[in-house]
All heavy atoms as a GROMACS GRO file, in nm:
protein
  590
    1PHE      N    1  -1.056  -0.538   0.411
    1PHE     CA    2  -1.030  -0.540   0.268
    1PHE      C    3  -1.043  -0.681   0.210
    1PHE      O    4  -1.052  -0.697   0.090
    1PHE     CB    5  -0.891  -0.484   0.239
    1PHE     CG    6  -0.885  -0.335   0.257
    1PHE    CD1    7  -0.859  -0.277   0.379
    1PHE    CD2    8  -0.907  -0.251   0.150
    1PHE    CE1    9  -0.854  -0.140   0.395
    1PHE    CE2   10  -0.903  -0.113   0.163
    1PHE     CZ   11  -0.876  -0.057   0.287
    2GLU      N   12  -1.043  -0.783   0.294
    2GLU     CA   13  -1.052  -0.921   0.244
    2GLU      C   14  -1.178  -0.951   0.163
    2GLU      O   15  -1.171  -1.034   0.073
    2GLU     CB   16  -1.039  -1.020   0.359
    2GLU     CG   17  -0.897  -1.050   0.394
    2GLU     CD   18  -0.885  -1.162   0.496
    2GLU    OE1   19  -0.972  -1.173   0.585
    2GLU    OE2   20  -0.788  -1.237   0.487
    3PRO      N   21  -1.292  -0.886   0.189
    3PRO     CA   22  -1.408  -0.916   0.105
    3PRO      C   23  -1.385  -0.885  -0.044
    3PRO      O   24  -1.457  -0.934  -0.130
    3PRO     CB   25  -1.518  -0.826   0.162
    3PRO     CG   26  -1.480  -0.806   0.304
    3PRO     CD   27  -1.329  -0.801   0.302
    4PHE      N   28  -1.284  -0.805  -0.076
    4PHE     CA   29  -1.258  -0.769  -0.215
    4PHE      C   30  -1.164  -0.866  -0.285
    4PHE      O   31  -1.149  -0.862  -0.406
    4PHE     CB   32  -1.203  -0.627  -0.223
    4PHE     CG   33  -1.305  -0.526  -0.178
    4PHE    CD1   34  -1.306  -0.482  -0.048
    4PHE    CD2   35  -1.401  -0.480  -0.266
    4PHE    CE1   36  -1.402  -0.391  -0.005
    4PHE    CE2   37  -1.498  -0.389  -0.224
    4PHE     CZ   38  -1.497  -0.345  -0.094
    5GLY      N   39  -1.096  -0.951  -0.210
    5GLY     CA   40  -1.007  -1.048  -0.270
    5GLY      C   41  -0.896  -1.086  -0.175
    5GLY      O   42  -0.879  -1.025  -0.068
    6PRO      N   43  -0.819  -1.188  -0.211
    6PRO     CA   44  -0.711  -1.235  -0.123
    6PRO      C   45  -0.602  -1.129  -0.107
    6PRO      O   46  -0.565  -1.060  -0.201
    6PRO     CB   47  -0.657  -1.359  -0.194
    6PRO     CG   48  -0.708  -1.352  -0.334
    6PRO     CD   49  -0.828  -1.266  -0.334
    7LEU      N   50  -0.555  -1.116   0.017
    7LEU     CA   51  -0.450  -1.019   0.049
    7LEU      C   52  -0.315  -1.090   0.053
    7LEU      O   53  -0.302  -1.198   0.110
    7LEU     CB   54  -0.478  -0.954   0.184
    7LEU     CG   55  -0.613  -0.886   0.200
    7LEU    CD1   56  -0.627  -0.830   0.341
    7LEU    CD2   57  -0.634  -0.779   0.096
    8ALA      N   58  -0.216  -1.027  -0.007
    8ALA     CA   59  -0.080  -1.082  -0.005
    8ALA      C   60  -0.004  -1.030   0.116
    8ALA      O   61   0.079  -1.101   0.173
    8ALA     CB   62  -0.007  -1.045  -0.133
    9GLU      N   63  -0.035  -0.906   0.157
    9GLU     CA   64   0.041  -0.844   0.265
    9GLU      C   65  -0.040  -0.730   0.326
    9GLU      O   66  -0.110  -0.658   0.257
    9GLU     CB   67   0.171  -0.789   0.207
    9GLU     CG   68   0.274  -0.748   0.305
    9GLU     CD   69   0.402  -0.708   0.234
    9GLU    OE1   70   0.444  -0.776   0.138
    9GLU    OE2   71   0.460  -0.605   0.274
   10VAL      N   72  -0.029  -0.715   0.458
   10VAL     CA   73  -0.090  -0.603   0.530
   10VAL      C   74   0.014  -0.548   0.626
   10VAL      O   75   0.074  -0.623   0.703
   10VAL     CB   76  -0.215  -0.646   0.609
   10VAL    CG1   77  -0.271  -0.530   0.691
   10VAL    CG2   78  -0.322  -0.701   0.516
   11HIS      N   79   0.037  -0.417   0.618
   11HIS     CA   80   0.129  -0.352   0.711
   11HIS      C   81   0.052  -0.244   0.784
   11HIS      O   82   0.005  -0.148   0.724
   11HIS     CB   83   0.248  -0.289   0.637
   11HIS     CG   84   0.337  -0.210   0.727
   11HIS    ND1   85   0.430  -0.268   0.809
   11HIS    CD2   86   0.345  -0.078   0.750
   11HIS    CE1   87   0.492  -0.174   0.878
   11HIS    NE2   88   0.441  -0.058   0.844
   12LEU      N   89   0.035  -0.262   0.914
   12LEU     CA   90  -0.034  -0.166   0.998
   12LEU      C   91   0.073  -0.088   1.074
   12LEU      O   92   0.148  -0.146   1.153
   12LEU     CB   93  -0.128  -0.239   1.094
   12LEU     CG   94  -0.218  -0.154   1.181
   12LEU    CD1   95  -0.314  -0.073   1.095
   12LEU    CD2   96  -0.296  -0.241   1.276
   13SER      N   97   0.081   0.041   1.051
   13SER     CA   98   0.184   0.123   1.114
   13SER      C   99   0.149   0.149   1.260
   13SER      O  100   0.039   0.192   1.292
   13SER     CB  101   0.198   0.255   1.038
   13SER     OG  102   0.308   0.327   1.085
   14ILE      N  103   0.244   0.120   1.350
   14ILE     CA  104   0.224   0.133   1.495
   14ILE      C  105   0.319   0.240   1.549
   14ILE      O  106   0.438   0.243   1.515
   14ILE     CB  107   0.252  -0.002   1.566
   14ILE    CG1  108   0.168  -0.115   1.506
   14ILE    CG2  109   0.232   0.010   1.716
   14ILE    CD1  110   0.021  -0.105   1.530
   15SER      N  111   0.269   0.325   1.637
   15SER     CA  112   0.351   0.429   1.700
   15SER      C  113   0.447   0.366   1.800
   15SER      O  114   0.407   0.282   1.881
   15SER     CB  115   0.261   0.530   1.772
   15SER     OG  116   0.338   0.614   1.855
   16ARG      N  117   0.572   0.405   1.796
   16ARG     CA  118   0.672   0.353   1.892
   16ARG      C  119   0.642   0.400   2.034
   16ARG      O  120   0.666   0.328   2.130
   16ARG     CB  121   0.812   0.398   1.852
   16ARG     CG  122   0.863   0.332   1.730
   16ARG     CD  123   1.004   0.377   1.699
   16ARG     NE  124   1.044   0.320   1.572
   16ARG     CZ  125   1.158   0.344   1.513
   16ARG    NH1  126   1.245   0.426   1.568
   16ARG    NH2  127   1.188   0.288   1.398
   17GLU      N  128   0.593   0.523   2.046
   17GLU     CA  129   0.568   0.580   2.179
   17GLU      C  130   0.444   0.521   2.245
   17GLU      O  131   0.447   0.480   2.360
   17GLU     CB  132   0.553   0.732   2.171
   17GLU     CG  133   0.680   0.806   2.134
   17GLU     CD  134   0.705   0.808   1.984
   17GLU    OE1  135   0.609   0.800   1.904
   17GLU    OE2  136   0.824   0.815   1.945
   18THR      N  137   0.332   0.519   2.172
   18THR     CA  138   0.205   0.476   2.231
   18THR      C  139   0.175   0.328   2.210
   18THR      O  140   0.086   0.275   2.275
   18THR     CB  141   0.088   0.558   2.174
   18THR    OG1  142   0.075   0.527   2.035
   18THR    CG2  143   0.110   0.707   2.194
   19LYS      N  144   0.246   0.266   2.117
   19LYS     CA  145   0.222   0.125   2.081
   19LYS      C  146   0.081   0.103   2.025
   19LYS      O  147   0.027  -0.006   2.030
   19LYS     CB  148   0.245   0.031   2.200
   19LYS     CG  149   0.378   0.046   2.268
   19LYS     CD  150   0.491   0.003   2.180
   19LYS     CE  151   0.621   0.004   2.258
   19LYS     NZ  152   0.725   0.082   2.200
   20LYS      N  153   0.022   0.211   1.972
   20LYS     CA  154  -0.111   0.203   1.912
   20LYS      C  155  -0.100   0.233   1.762
   20LYS      O  156  -0.007   0.299   1.718
   20LYS     CB  157  -0.205   0.303   1.977
   20LYS     CG  158  -0.234   0.271   2.123
   20LYS     CD  159  -0.332   0.368   2.182
   20LYS     CE  160  -0.359   0.332   2.327
   20LYS     NZ  161  -0.458   0.421   2.386
   21PRO      N  162  -0.199   0.186   1.685
   21PRO     CA  163  -0.196   0.215   1.540
   21PRO      C  164  -0.197   0.365   1.512
   21PRO      O  165  -0.262   0.442   1.582
   21PRO     CB  166  -0.325   0.150   1.489
   21PRO     CG  167  -0.361   0.048   1.592
   21PRO     CD  168  -0.312   0.102   1.723
   22LYS      N  169  -0.123   0.404   1.408
   22LYS     CA  170  -0.116   0.545   1.369
   22LYS      C  171  -0.237   0.588   1.288
   22LYS      O  172  -0.258   0.706   1.268
   22LYS     CB  173   0.010   0.570   1.285
   22LYS     CG  174   0.138   0.560   1.365
   22LYS     CD  175   0.256   0.595   1.275
   22LYS     CE  176   0.387   0.590   1.349
   22LYS     NZ  177   0.498   0.627   1.260
   23GLY      N  178  -0.314   0.495   1.238
   23GLY     CA  179  -0.435   0.530   1.164
   23GLY      C  180  -0.424   0.509   1.014
   23GLY      O  181  -0.510   0.551   0.939
   24PHE      N  182  -0.317   0.443   0.969
   24PHE     CA  183  -0.305   0.410   0.827
   24PHE      C  184  -0.240   0.274   0.812
   24PHE      O  185  -0.177   0.223   0.904
   24PHE     CB  186  -0.229   0.518   0.749
   24PHE     CG  187  -0.085   0.533   0.789
   24PHE    CD1  188   0.014   0.462   0.723
   24PHE    CD2  189  -0.048   0.619   0.890
   24PHE    CE1  190   0.147   0.475   0.758
   24PHE    CE2  191   0.085   0.634   0.926
   24PHE     CZ  192   0.183   0.562   0.859
   25ALA      N  193  -0.260   0.216   0.694
   25ALA     CA  194  -0.205   0.084   0.668
   25ALA      C  195  -0.169   0.073   0.521
   25ALA      O  196  -0.216   0.151   0.438
   25ALA     CB  197  -0.306  -0.024   0.704
   26TYR      N  198  -0.085  -0.022   0.490
   26TYR     CA  199  -0.050  -0.056   0.352
   26TYR      C  200  -0.109  -0.194   0.325
   26TYR      O  201  -0.082  -0.289   0.399
   26TYR     CB  202   0.101  -0.060   0.332
   26TYR     CG  203   0.168   0.072   0.357
   26TYR    CD1  204   0.224   0.102   0.480
   26TYR    CD2  205   0.174   0.168   0.256
   26TYR    CE1  206   0.284   0.225   0.503
   26TYR    CE2  207   0.235   0.290   0.278
   26TYR     CZ  208   0.290   0.318   0.402
   26TYR     OH  209   0.348   0.439   0.423
   27ILE      N  210  -0.189  -0.204   0.221
   27ILE     CA  211  -0.255  -0.329   0.185
   27ILE      C  212  -0.207  -0.371   0.047
   27ILE      O  213  -0.210  -0.291  -0.047
   27ILE     CB  214  -0.409  -0.312   0.180
   27ILE    CG1  215  -0.464  -0.246   0.306
   27ILE    CG2  216  -0.477  -0.444   0.150
   27ILE    CD1  217  -0.454  -0.328   0.431
   28LEU      N  218  -0.162  -0.494   0.033
   28LEU     CA  219  -0.120  -0.548  -0.096
   28LEU      C  220  -0.213  -0.664  -0.132
   28LEU      O  221  -0.219  -0.764  -0.059
   28LEU     CB  222   0.024  -0.596  -0.091
   28LEU     CG  223   0.079  -0.659  -0.218
   28LEU    CD1  224   0.082  -0.557  -0.332
   28LEU    CD2  225   0.218  -0.715  -0.194
   29PHE      N  226  -0.287  -0.647  -0.240
   29PHE     CA  227  -0.375  -0.753  -0.288
   29PHE      C  228  -0.296  -0.847  -0.377
   29PHE      O  229  -0.199  -0.808  -0.442
   29PHE     CB  230  -0.491  -0.692  -0.369
   29PHE     CG  231  -0.600  -0.633  -0.285
   29PHE    CD1  232  -0.595  -0.500  -0.247
   29PHE    CD2  233  -0.707  -0.710  -0.243
   29PHE    CE1  234  -0.695  -0.444  -0.169
   29PHE    CE2  235  -0.808  -0.656  -0.165
   29PHE     CZ  236  -0.802  -0.523  -0.128
   30THR      N  237  -0.342  -0.971  -0.383
   30THR     CA  238  -0.279  -1.069  -0.471
   30THR      C  239  -0.302  -1.033  -0.617
   30THR      O  240  -0.212  -1.049  -0.699
   30THR     CB  241  -0.335  -1.210  -0.441
   30THR    OG1  242  -0.317  -1.238  -0.302
   30THR    CG2  243  -0.264  -1.315  -0.522
   31PHE      N  244  -0.419  -0.980  -0.647
   31PHE     CA  245  -0.454  -0.945  -0.785
   31PHE      C  246  -0.490  -0.797  -0.794
   31PHE      O  247  -0.572  -0.748  -0.716
   31PHE     CB  248  -0.571  -1.031  -0.835
   31PHE     CG  249  -0.544  -1.178  -0.828
   31PHE    CD1  250  -0.599  -1.257  -0.729
   31PHE    CD2  251  -0.459  -1.238  -0.922
   31PHE    CE1  252  -0.572  -1.392  -0.721
   31PHE    CE2  253  -0.432  -1.373  -0.915
   31PHE     CZ  254  -0.488  -1.450  -0.815
   32PRO      N  255  -0.432  -0.725  -0.890
   32PRO     CA  256  -0.457  -0.580  -0.902
   32PRO      C  257  -0.604  -0.544  -0.921
   32PRO      O  258  -0.649  -0.440  -0.873
   32PRO     CB  259  -0.376  -0.539  -1.024
   32PRO     CG  260  -0.283  -0.649  -1.052
   32PRO     CD  261  -0.338  -0.772  -0.989
   33GLU      N  262  -0.680  -0.629  -0.989
   33GLU     CA  263  -0.821  -0.596  -1.011
   33GLU      C  264  -0.901  -0.593  -0.881
   33GLU      O  265  -0.997  -0.518  -0.868
   33GLU     CB  266  -0.886  -0.692  -1.113
   33GLU     CG  267  -0.880  -0.837  -1.078
   33GLU     CD  268  -0.755  -0.910  -1.129
   33GLU    OE1  269  -0.656  -0.845  -1.165
   33GLU    OE2  270  -0.758  -1.034  -1.132
   34HIS      N  271  -0.857  -0.670  -0.781
   34HIS     CA  272  -0.923  -0.666  -0.651
   34HIS      C  273  -0.891  -0.536  -0.578
   34HIS      O  274  -0.977  -0.479  -0.510
   34HIS     CB  275  -0.882  -0.786  -0.566
   34HIS     CG  276  -0.926  -0.916  -0.624
   34HIS    ND1  277  -0.858  -1.034  -0.602
   34HIS    CD2  278  -1.029  -0.947  -0.706
   34HIS    CE1  279  -0.920  -1.131  -0.667
   34HIS    NE2  280  -1.024  -1.080  -0.730
   35ALA      N  281  -0.769  -0.488  -0.594
   35ALA     CA  282  -0.732  -0.359  -0.535
   35ALA      C  283  -0.813  -0.246  -0.598
   35ALA      O  284  -0.859  -0.155  -0.528
   35ALA     CB  285  -0.583  -0.334  -0.554
   36LEU      N  286  -0.832  -0.252  -0.727
   36LEU     CA  287  -0.911  -0.151  -0.797
   36LEU      C  288  -1.055  -0.151  -0.748
   36LEU      O  289  -1.114  -0.046  -0.722
   36LEU     CB  290  -0.905  -0.173  -0.948
   36LEU     CG  291  -0.982  -0.073  -1.033
   36LEU    CD1  292  -0.930   0.068  -1.011
   36LEU    CD2  293  -0.973  -0.111  -1.179
   37LYS      N  294  -1.113  -0.269  -0.731
   37LYS     CA  295  -1.251  -0.280  -0.681
   37LYS      C  296  -1.262  -0.221  -0.540
   37LYS      O  297  -1.356  -0.147  -0.510
   37LYS     CB  298  -1.295  -0.426  -0.683
   37LYS     CG  299  -1.432  -0.452  -0.627
   37LYS     CD  300  -1.541  -0.408  -0.719
   37LYS     CE  301  -1.676  -0.458  -0.667
   37LYS     NZ  302  -1.782  -0.363  -0.684
   38ALA      N  303  -1.165  -0.252  -0.453
   38ALA     CA  304  -1.165  -0.197  -0.317
   38ALA      C  305  -1.153  -0.045  -0.322
   38ALA      O  306  -1.223   0.026  -0.248
   38ALA     CB  307  -1.051  -0.256  -0.235
   39PHE      N  308  -1.068   0.006  -0.409
   39PHE     CA  309  -1.050   0.150  -0.424
   39PHE      C  310  -1.182   0.216  -0.466
   39PHE      O  311  -1.226   0.315  -0.405
   39PHE     CB  312  -0.941   0.179  -0.526
   39PHE     CG  313  -0.922   0.324  -0.556
   39PHE    CD1  314  -0.850   0.405  -0.471
   39PHE    CD2  315  -0.978   0.380  -0.669
   39PHE    CE1  316  -0.833   0.540  -0.497
   39PHE    CE2  317  -0.962   0.515  -0.697
   39PHE     CZ  318  -0.889   0.595  -0.610
   40ILE      N  319  -1.246   0.162  -0.566
   40ILE     CA  320  -1.370   0.220  -0.617
   40ILE      C  321  -1.480   0.217  -0.511
   40ILE      O  322  -1.552   0.314  -0.492
   40ILE     CB  323  -1.415   0.146  -0.746
   40ILE    CG1  324  -1.317   0.177  -0.859
   40ILE    CG2  325  -1.557   0.182  -0.784
   40ILE    CD1  326  -1.334   0.088  -0.982
   41ASP      N  327  -1.491   0.105  -0.440
   41ASP     CA  328  -1.601   0.089  -0.344
   41ASP      C  329  -1.576   0.156  -0.209
   41ASP      O  330  -1.672   0.195  -0.141
   41ASP     CB  331  -1.629  -0.059  -0.320
   41ASP     CG  332  -1.694  -0.127  -0.439
   41ASP    OD1  333  -1.723  -0.058  -0.540
   41ASP    OD2  334  -1.716  -0.249  -0.433
   42LEU      N  335  -1.451   0.168  -0.166
   42LEU     CA  336  -1.423   0.214  -0.029
   42LEU      C  337  -1.371   0.357  -0.016
   42LEU      O  338  -1.388   0.418   0.089
   42LEU     CB  339  -1.323   0.120   0.039
   42LEU     CG  340  -1.372  -0.022   0.064
   42LEU    CD1  341  -1.260  -0.104   0.127
   42LEU    CD2  342  -1.495  -0.022   0.153
   43ASP      N  343  -1.305   0.409  -0.118
   43ASP     CA  344  -1.246   0.542  -0.104
   43ASP      C  345  -1.354   0.646  -0.073
   43ASP      O  346  -1.454   0.656  -0.143
   43ASP     CB  347  -1.171   0.581  -0.232
   43ASP     CG  348  -1.088   0.706  -0.213
   43ASP    OD1  349  -1.028   0.723  -0.106
   43ASP    OD2  350  -1.082   0.788  -0.307
   44GLY      N  351  -1.334   0.719   0.033
   44GLY     CA  352  -1.426   0.824   0.073
   44GLY      C  353  -1.538   0.778   0.165
   44GLY      O  354  -1.619   0.858   0.209
   45THR      N  355  -1.542   0.649   0.197
   45THR     CA  356  -1.645   0.599   0.288
   45THR      C  357  -1.600   0.620   0.432
   45THR      O  358  -1.484   0.654   0.459
   45THR     CB  359  -1.674   0.450   0.264
   45THR    OG1  360  -1.555   0.374   0.289
   45THR    CG2  361  -1.723   0.425   0.122
   46VAL      N  362  -1.692   0.601   0.526
   46VAL     CA  363  -1.663   0.619   0.668
   46VAL      C  364  -1.661   0.482   0.736
   46VAL      O  365  -1.750   0.400   0.714
   46VAL     CB  366  -1.767   0.711   0.734
   46VAL    CG1  367  -1.742   0.723   0.883
   46VAL    CG2  368  -1.767   0.848   0.668
   47HIS      N  369  -1.558   0.458   0.817
   47HIS     CA  370  -1.545   0.334   0.894
   47HIS      C  371  -1.504   0.370   1.036
   47HIS      O  372  -1.402   0.438   1.056
   47HIS     CB  373  -1.442   0.241   0.830
   47HIS     CG  374  -1.421   0.114   0.905
   47HIS    ND1  375  -1.515   0.014   0.910
   47HIS    CD2  376  -1.317   0.071   0.980
   47HIS    CE1  377  -1.470  -0.085   0.983
   47HIS    NE2  378  -1.350  -0.052   1.027
   48LEU      N  379  -1.582   0.329   1.133
   48LEU     CA  380  -1.556   0.360   1.274
   48LEU      C  381  -1.536   0.510   1.297
   48LEU      O  382  -1.449   0.552   1.372
   48LEU     CB  383  -1.434   0.281   1.324
   48LEU     CG  384  -1.444   0.128   1.319
   48LEU    CD1  385  -1.314   0.064   1.361
   48LEU    CD2  386  -1.560   0.080   1.406
   49GLY      N  387  -1.616   0.589   1.228
   49GLY     CA  388  -1.610   0.734   1.246
   49GLY      C  389  -1.497   0.804   1.174
   49GLY      O  390  -1.478   0.925   1.191
   50ARG      N  391  -1.423   0.732   1.092
   50ARG     CA  392  -1.311   0.794   1.020
   50ARG      C  393  -1.331   0.773   0.870
   50ARG      O  394  -1.380   0.669   0.826
   50ARG     CB  395  -1.178   0.731   1.062
   50ARG     CG  396  -1.151   0.753   1.212
   50ARG     CD  397  -1.017   0.707   1.251
   50ARG     NE  398  -0.918   0.798   1.194
   50ARG     CZ  399  -0.789   0.790   1.218
   50ARG    NH1  400  -0.742   0.695   1.296
   50ARG    NH2  401  -0.705   0.875   1.163
   51ILE      N  402  -1.291   0.872   0.793
   51ILE     CA  403  -1.302   0.863   0.647
   51ILE      C  404  -1.187   0.777   0.594
   51ILE      O  405  -1.071   0.798   0.630
   51ILE     CB  406  -1.297   1.002   0.582
   51ILE    CG1  407  -1.420   1.083   0.625
   51ILE    CG2  408  -1.292   0.991   0.429
   51ILE    CD1  409  -1.418   1.227   0.576
   52ILE      N  410  -1.222   0.682   0.510
   52ILE     CA  411  -1.120   0.600   0.444
   52ILE      C  412  -1.076   0.673   0.318
   52ILE      O  413  -1.157   0.705   0.231
   52ILE     CB  414  -1.174   0.461   0.408
   52ILE    CG1  415  -1.210   0.384   0.535
   52ILE    CG2  416  -1.073   0.384   0.323
   52ILE    CD1  417  -1.273   0.250   0.508
   53HIS      N  418  -0.948   0.703   0.311
   53HIS     CA  419  -0.891   0.768   0.192
   53HIS      C  420  -0.784   0.675   0.139
   53HIS      O  421  -0.684   0.649   0.206
   53HIS     CB  422  -0.833   0.903   0.229
   53HIS     CG  423  -0.777   0.977   0.112
   53HIS    ND1  424  -0.853   1.008   0.001
   53HIS    CD2  425  -0.653   1.025   0.088
   53HIS    CE1  426  -0.776   1.073  -0.085
   53HIS    NE2  427  -0.655   1.083  -0.034
   54ILE      N  428  -0.806   0.622   0.020
   54ILE     CA  429  -0.714   0.524  -0.039
   54ILE      C  430  -0.627   0.592  -0.143
   54ILE      O  431  -0.676   0.661  -0.232
   54ILE     CB  432  -0.792   0.408  -0.102
   54ILE    CG1  433  -0.876   0.338   0.005
   54ILE    CG2  434  -0.698   0.310  -0.171
   54ILE    CD1  435  -0.969   0.231  -0.049
   55LEU      N  436  -0.498   0.572  -0.130
   55LEU     CA  437  -0.401   0.624  -0.227
   55LEU      C  438  -0.336   0.505  -0.296
   55LEU      O  439  -0.277   0.419  -0.230
   55LEU     CB  440  -0.293   0.707  -0.158
   55LEU     CG  441  -0.342   0.828  -0.081
   55LEU    CD1  442  -0.227   0.891  -0.002
   55LEU    CD2  443  -0.401   0.930  -0.176
   56PRO      N  444  -0.346   0.497  -0.429
   56PRO     CA  445  -0.279   0.387  -0.499
   56PRO      C  446  -0.128   0.396  -0.482
   56PRO      O  447  -0.072   0.505  -0.478
   56PRO     CB  448  -0.318   0.408  -0.645
   56PRO     CG  449  -0.437   0.498  -0.642
   56PRO     CD  450  -0.423   0.581  -0.519
   57ALA      N  451  -0.066   0.283  -0.472
   57ALA     CA  452   0.080   0.278  -0.457
   57ALA      C  453   0.148   0.312  -0.588
   57ALA      O  454   0.091   0.299  -0.697
   57ALA     CB  455   0.123   0.140  -0.411
   58GLU      N  456   0.272   0.356  -0.576
   58GLU     CA  457   0.356   0.379  -0.692
   58GLU      C  458   0.468   0.276  -0.688
   58GLU      O  459   0.511   0.234  -0.581
   58GLU     CB  460   0.414   0.520  -0.689
   58GLU     CG  461   0.308   0.628  -0.701
   58GLU     CD  462   0.367   0.767  -0.697
   58GLU    OE1  463   0.491   0.781  -0.701
   58GLU    OE2  464   0.288   0.862  -0.690
   59ASP      N  465   0.514   0.234  -0.806
   59ASP     CA  466   0.625   0.139  -0.811
   59ASP      C  467   0.748   0.200  -0.746
   59ASP      O  468   0.776   0.319  -0.763
   59ASP     CB  469   0.658   0.101  -0.955
   59ASP     CG  470   0.553   0.012  -1.017
   59ASP    OD1  471   0.482  -0.057  -0.940
   59ASP    OD2  472   0.542   0.010  -1.140
   60ARG      N  473   0.820   0.116  -0.674
   60ARG     CA  474   0.946   0.161  -0.616
   60ARG      C  475   1.047   0.178  -0.727
   60ARG      O  476   1.052   0.097  -0.820
   60ARG     CB  477   0.998   0.058  -0.517
   60ARG     CG  478   0.914   0.043  -0.396
   60ARG     CD  479   0.974  -0.061  -0.304
   60ARG     NE  480   0.889  -0.080  -0.188
   60ARG     CZ  481   0.895  -0.183  -0.108
   60ARG    NH1  482   0.982  -0.279  -0.130
   60ARG    NH2  483   0.813  -0.193  -0.006
   61PRO      N  484   1.132   0.281  -0.718
   61PRO     CA  485   1.236   0.292  -0.820
   61PRO      C  486   1.331   0.174  -0.808
   61PRO      O  487   1.365   0.132  -0.698
   61PRO     CB  488   1.307   0.423  -0.787
   61PRO     CG  489   1.253   0.469  -0.657
   61PRO     CD  490   1.133   0.387  -0.621
   62SER      N  491   1.367   0.118  -0.922
   62SER     CA  492   1.456   0.002  -0.919
   62SER      C  493   1.599   0.048  -0.890
   62SER      O  494   1.641   0.156  -0.928
   62SER     CB  495   1.450  -0.073  -1.050
   62SER     OG  496   1.493   0.010  -1.156
   63LYS      N  497   1.671  -0.038  -0.819
   63LYS     CA  498   1.811  -0.010  -0.790
   63LYS      C  499   1.893  -0.047  -0.913
   63LYS      O  500   1.875  -0.154  -0.971
   63LYS     CB  501   1.858  -0.092  -0.670
   63LYS     CG  502   1.791  -0.053  -0.541
   63LYS     CD  503   1.843  -0.136  -0.426
   63LYS     CE  504   1.773  -0.099  -0.298
   63LYS     NZ  505   1.818  -0.180  -0.185
   64PRO      N  506   1.985   0.041  -0.954
   64PRO     CA  507   2.067   0.006  -1.071
   64PRO      C  508   2.160  -0.110  -1.037
   64PRO      O  509   2.213  -0.120  -0.927
   64PRO     CB  510   2.146   0.134  -1.099
   64PRO     CG  511   2.139   0.213  -0.972
   64PRO     CD  512   2.016   0.170  -0.899
   65ASN      N  513   2.176  -0.202  -1.133
   65ASN     CA  514   2.269  -0.312  -1.111
   65ASN      C  515   2.410  -0.265  -1.150
   65ASN      O  516   2.430  -0.157  -1.201
   65ASN     CB  517   2.225  -0.439  -1.184
   65ASN     CG  518   2.218  -0.418  -1.335
   65ASN    OD1  519   2.292  -0.339  -1.391
   65ASN    ND2  520   2.126  -0.489  -1.399
   66ASN      N  521   2.508  -0.347  -1.128
   66ASN     CA  522   2.647  -0.307  -1.153
   66ASN      C  523   2.674  -0.269  -1.297
   66ASN      O  524   2.748  -0.177  -1.325
   66ASN     CB  525   2.742  -0.420  -1.111
   66ASN     CG  526   2.749  -0.432  -0.960
   66ASN    OD1  527   2.720  -0.335  -0.888
   66ASN    ND2  528   2.787  -0.548  -0.909
   67SER      N  529   2.613  -0.338  -1.395
   67SER     CA  530   2.638  -0.305  -1.535
   67SER      C  531   2.580  -0.168  -1.570
   67SER      O  532   2.639  -0.095  -1.648
   67SER     CB  533   2.580  -0.413  -1.627
   67SER     OG  534   2.439  -0.420  -1.612
   68GLU      N  535   2.467  -0.132  -1.510
   68GLU     CA  536   2.411   0.002  -1.533
   68GLU      C  537   2.500   0.110  -1.473
   68GLU      O  538   2.517   0.216  -1.529
   68GLU     CB  539   2.270   0.011  -1.475
   68GLU     CG  540   2.167  -0.070  -1.551
   68GLU     CD  541   2.032  -0.070  -1.484
   68GLU    OE1  542   2.024  -0.036  -1.362
   68GLU    OE2  543   1.933  -0.105  -1.551
   69LEU      N  544   2.559   0.080  -1.358
   69LEU     CA  545   2.651   0.176  -1.294
   69LEU      C  546   2.775   0.196  -1.381
   69LEU      O  547   2.824   0.307  -1.394
   69LEU     CB  548   2.690   0.130  -1.154
   69LEU     CG  549   2.581   0.137  -1.047
   69LEU    CD1  550   2.632   0.076  -0.918
   69LEU    CD2  551   2.537   0.280  -1.023
   70ASP      N  552   2.828   0.087  -1.436
   70ASP     CA  553   2.946   0.096  -1.520
   70ASP      C  554   2.920   0.180  -1.644
   70ASP      O  555   3.004   0.258  -1.687
   70ASP     CB  556   2.994  -0.044  -1.562
   70ASP     CG  557   3.046  -0.125  -1.444
   70ASP    OD1  558   3.083  -0.061  -1.341
   70ASP    OD2  559   3.051  -0.247  -1.454
   71GLU      N  560   2.800   0.166  -1.703
   71GLU     CA  561   2.765   0.244  -1.824
   71GLU      C  562   2.756   0.392  -1.793
   71GLU      O  563   2.795   0.475  -1.874
   71GLU     CB  564   2.632   0.195  -1.880
   71GLU     CG  565   2.638   0.057  -1.941
   71GLU     CD  566   2.501   0.006  -1.983
   71GLU    OE1  567   2.405   0.085  -1.980
   71GLU    OE2  568   2.490  -0.113  -2.016
   72LYS      N  569   2.707   0.427  -1.674
   72LYS     CA  570   2.692   0.569  -1.638
   72LYS      C  571   2.825   0.634  -1.610
   72LYS      O  572   2.841   0.754  -1.630
   72LYS     CB  573   2.601   0.582  -1.516
   72LYS     CG  574   2.456   0.553  -1.548
   72LYS     CD  575   2.369   0.571  -1.427
   72LYS     CE  576   2.224   0.540  -1.464
   72LYS     NZ  577   2.135   0.557  -1.350
   73THR      N  578   2.922   0.559  -1.562
   73THR     CA  579   3.052   0.617  -1.531
   73THR      C  580   3.146   0.619  -1.651
   73THR      O  581   3.250   0.680  -1.646
   73THR     CB  582   3.120   0.540  -1.415
   73THR    OG1  583   3.134   0.402  -1.452
   73THR    CG2  584   3.038   0.552  -1.288
   74SER      N  585   3.108   0.552  -1.760
   74SER     CA  586   3.194   0.548  -1.879
   74SER      C  587   3.180   0.674  -1.961
   74SER      O  588   3.084   0.740  -1.968
   74SER     CB  589   3.157   0.429  -1.967
   74SER     OG  590   3.172   0.311  -1.894
   0.00000   0.00000   0.00000
């Protein structure tokens, strides 16, 4: 994915039992436009005999802070 732009983070999921990659990864680009370019160019292509299927990430739900909790219980 580096040819599309600088990467901020890569998480390769490894099986606890086999100690081998599970076949998927999480890639975080420094700039969103680079992620979009990688998505457009790579989704559905074949790499090492496997189809690359890219799913865009969704924002994590934010944790409520204490003031938000107080408002909900009032």
